C-alpha positions in Angstrom: 184.2 41.3 139.0 184.9 37.9 137.6 181.2 39.2 135.8 183.6 42.6 134.9 186.4 40.1 133.4 184.5 37.8 131.7 182.3 40.5 129.5 185.4 42.7 129.5 184.3 46.2 131.3 185.6 48.2 133.6 184.1 48.7 137.0 184.2 52.5 139.0 183.6 53.2 141.8 183.8 56.1 143.9 185.1 56.7 147.4 182.2 58.2 149.5 184.3 60.5 151.4 185.5 62.0 147.7 183.4 63.9 148.2 183.1 65.8 150.6 186.4 67.0 150.1 186.0 68.2 146.0 182.8 68.7 143.5 182.8 64.7 142.1 179.8 66.0 139.7 180.0 64.4 135.6 180.5 67.9 134.3 182.8 69.2 136.7 185.3 65.1 136.3 184.0 63.4 133.7 186.0 64.8 131.1 189.1 64.2 133.3 187.7 60.5 134.3 187.3 59.7 130.4 190.5 60.8 129.3 192.0 58.7 132.7 190.2 55.9 131.6 190.9 55.8 127.4 195.1 56.8 128.8 194.8 54.2 130.8 192.9 51.7 128.7 195.2 49.2 127.8 196.0 48.9 131.3 192.8 48.6 132.4 192.3 45.3 129.5 194.9 43.6 131.7 193.5 44.0 134.8 194.9 47.1 136.1 192.8 49.2 138.5 193.5 53.3 137.9 193.4 56.0 141.3 192.0 59.3 140.2 192.1 62.8 142.4 191.4 65.9 141.1 196.2 66.3 141.5 196.5 62.7 139.8 196.2 58.9 138.4 197.9 56.4 139.8 198.0 53.0 137.9 199.1 50.2 139.6 199.1 46.5 137.6 197.5 43.8 140.0 198.6 40.6 139.1 197.6 38.6 136.6 194.5 35.2 136.9 197.5 33.0 135.9 200.0 34.3 138.4 197.2 33.9 141.1 198.3 30.9 142.7 202.3 31.7 143.5 
């Protein structure tokens, strides 16, 4: 995560049990994921986390690095 933060990357993960519920092929979810990432670009650049599933996108603002010592 530190490397991703240092170079400005977004980290994507895939919940292993998600594939058992839905078709997660790029052809099926690619546009939905791309749209969600674009809409949350500012928040992601500030360290937010988003959870994407077929019915909704949830955004969680994480504490900033300067807040971690509190």
